[in-house]
N, C-alpha and C positions, 0 to 999 in steps of 0.2 A: 153808650154804657162800658163802665173799663171792664176789661179781664179780670175774674179774680183771679190769675196766676201774675199779677202783675208784682212787682215790689213797693212794700209799703212802709215808708218807716215811723214807726210809732213814739216819741218822747212822753216822758211822765211815765211809763212804760209798770214801777212798780208802786205807781200810786192804787189808789182805792175803785178810782173809776178804771183805771190803764191795765191791772193784770187782766179786770174782764174783758176787756177791749182784746186783749190780747187772743183767751181761748173763743172768742169769733172767730177772730182774723185766720185763727190757726186752722179750724170747721171751717168755714166756707172756702178754704188753699187758697191763703195768699202766704206769700215769701212777706213772708215776715221780719224787721227787724225793730228789734228793740234798745229804746235808750234809755241808762238807766243815768242816774246823778254818780251813782258809788258806785263801786265794785264790784261790794259785796250782796247787792241788788241782784247781779246776776243771774243769783244759784234761782233766783224766780223765772217760774215760766216751765219752760218745755223745749227739750231737744231738737225740735223743731224751727224754733223760733233760734235767729244770729241776737248775740248781746252784744252792744257795746257799752261804757263807761264810761260816758263824756258831763264834764258841766259846760250845758251848755252860756254859760253866763261867761265866761273864757271865753277873749278874744282869739277869731281862728279858727273853734275849735269845732263851729256847725260849718266851715269851708273844710274841713281834713274827713270829718264823720260822714258829711256827701260828694262830696272826691273820691271816697271809697265806699260806700254804697252806693249810690246812682240808683234809689228810688224814682222810680213815678208817682209814687203817691204819700203826700206826707197827711199824719196826723195828727197835729202839734196839740195835746193836753198837759204838756209840763210847767209848771207858775209855781211862784211862790204859794204855800198853803198852813204854813206852821200856826196851828190852831191860838185863837182869838187876837192874831199881830198881824196876821198876811193884809186886813181889812185897811189897813194902817200902813202899813210899811212899808219903808222908802226902794224895800231888794221889785214890788211894781213896777218902777221904772226899768229897774235892772231888766226886766221882762221883757218889758217893751219893744227896748233896742237890740234884745237876742233875739227875740220873733221876726222881725224886719229883718235881721244878719242869717237869722236862720233862711226865710222865701229864699235871698239873693241869691243862699249856694245852692237851695235845694231847687229854683230855673237854673243858672247856670251851670247845672249838669244832668239835666236833665227831666226834670222835671214838669210834669202835668196836668195834677191839681190837689188842690191842698184843704183841707178844713183844715182848723180852730176853732177851739174852743174860747165863748162867752161866761158870758153869766144874766140871773136874773138882774143882778146889781149896774146896770146898764139901763135898766126903767126908771121914769119916772113911779114913784111908793106912793106917789101925792095924789095919786088920780084914782080911777075909779079900781083896780085892781085886776081887773083882768089883764093882763101883756098881748097884746098884737102885735108883729114884726114889723109891720111897716108903717103902724097907726099910731103905736101907746109913745107920747113925748119920753126922747132919751134926758138921760137928768142923772147920772148918777152920784150917789152920795159919799161918797168914799175913795179915796185914790183907786185901792180894791178896782173897784168900780169904774170910775175915769181912764182907771190907764188901760182895764180892758179896751174898752168904746175907742179908747186913742188907738191901738191894737188895732180891730176893728174895718178903725178908715184907713188907715194906712195899706190892711190888709185886700183892702176890698179895692184901693186907689195900686198897687202892688197889680194885683191881677189882670184891670183893665190897659193899664200899659207895659204886660209883657204878654196880654191875651190867655190869660191861665184861668180856669173855673178855678176859683173859690169862696171855698162854704162857710158859713160864721156857727155853729150850735150854742147858743144860749143856753144854758140848764138854769133848770129850776132847783128842784129839792129834793137829790139821790137819796139814799138812804141801803143800806144790806151790807154784807159779811164783809170787812174791813175798813169800817168807817174808820174815823179816826173816834176815839173815844169820847172825846169830850162834848160830840156831837149831841143832840136832843134823844133820838133813839137809842143809840150806844149807853150814854149816859143816863138815860131811865131802866137799860135793860143792865147792866151795870151793878147800881145799886142793888135792884131788887133781889137778881142775882147772888148779892153778898144779905139779905138781908137787912140795909140800909134804906132810909126813910130815902124817897125822889123826891129834891127838890125843885119844886115847876114854878114859868107863871102862872096867869091865869088857867092858860090853854084855851081864850077864846079865841085867838089865830088862825084866821083859815090860811091853808100852804098846800100846793101840788105837790102830793110826793111821788117817785119815780121811784121801783127796785133799781141795784146801778146792772143789775143786768141786761133791765131794760132801756136803760139809757146807753150800756155801751152800746144794743141790736139797734137802737136812734142811729149810732155814728158807723159802725159799720156799716146801715145802709147807704146815710148819705153819703159816704165814700165807693158806694157799689155802684150805686144811680149816680155817676159824677152830678153830685147837686153844687147848685151855687144860689148864692145867697145866704139870706140870714134867716135859720126855723131857729123855731122852739123846742126844746125838749123838755116836756112835762108830761103828765098823765090828761089834762085838761081838764079834771078835775080837783073843786075845792075838798080839803078834810080839815076839820077842826080839832087841832093840836089836842085838846083834851081827848079824843076819842083814841086818840093813838095811844096816847100816856093809860088810857081806864083800857084798853084790848089787852097791850102789854100787865100790865098789873093784873086784870082776868086770868093769865094764861098764867101766871106765875103765881096764883095765886098769895097775892100783895098788895089786895088795893087798900089794906089798910098806913101802908107805907107811901103813900102817894104828901105829898104834904102841897097843894095848891094855891097859888100866889105871895110863893115864900118869893121867891125871884120876879125882882121887876120890871119891868118892862119898860123899854126904851122909848124916850119920848117921838123918834120916827120911824119908829118899828109898823108896819102898816097891817090893817086887819084883816085882809087879804087878797091875794099874793098867789094868782094863779095864771099858767100858761095858757090860749088859746095854740091849740097844734093840728089845725088842721094839714098847712103844710106840711109838715112830720106826718102828717097822715095818708095825704094823697104819692108819698116817695113804698106808699106799698104799707111801710114800716107799722106793726100792733103790738103791741105789750100783752107776755105772757104774764104776768100775774097782776088780780086785785090787790088792795090794800092788805087783806090780813091773810092772804096768800105772802105775800112776798115778805109782810112781818112775821109771821111765824116761820120761814126759811130764818132771819136774820134773825130770830129769837134763839133757833136750831142752831147755830153757828156759836152764837155767843156761849149757847152751851158748854159748850165744847172749850171755851176758853176761859169761864174763869173756875 
């Protein structure tokens, strides 16, 4: 097991999940080096964290960063995440290249363990809906999913060639404070708090929802125990989206604003998508938020923003 006093490099540190990861690593006693894509983002975080403004898509950026920091551990969260566009963006290809360059530089300057973040979008969504790391077929339907999966294959090969533990975390459906406003939970909350109609699909889809703090805790645990291989990051439970939306409406006394069946559902949208999280649970991780407590926490945060 890796010592918590080791130096960890966190990319995508200013993102939805990244900022939660930083706080938990600091609480755990790590020497944290946080990488942001823009200099103004370096104001985020805490004085106990070393901040780096680096565009990892630029040639040589990863080399200079790793040479200066010489981290023993890498938690790579950075990727293109523009709402609505990242699924098909050609920038996904750029991140495949940038990730390989980062791994090369990380290993060259003393890196010992790497954790990279993937997605449930790598799985074949036309199957039974319960995704198991080493059983469910891999058949990504989008450029985003295909590039994530290609990166996983390259990262696993890199780890084998250099005898370096590499873990791959497939995140399912995270929600919570700081989530992009266009996504389901914040979109519904935003509309209801403003007294506007919340336009929704039929809401019958079953999804695996996990509070972002629990997602971050899972990632920190994988680094802590020197994990290797693929891990689903999810609650392991399916929740009907309509139930989530109706709960938020009850908590805001705005059930009259719900408009179900207005937003069309894509033809390839699966009716069930849930993680088998037994491998993650075996590391000692346990979620701290049940669904209602997590939604209450999220709603309280958004009340302070609207």
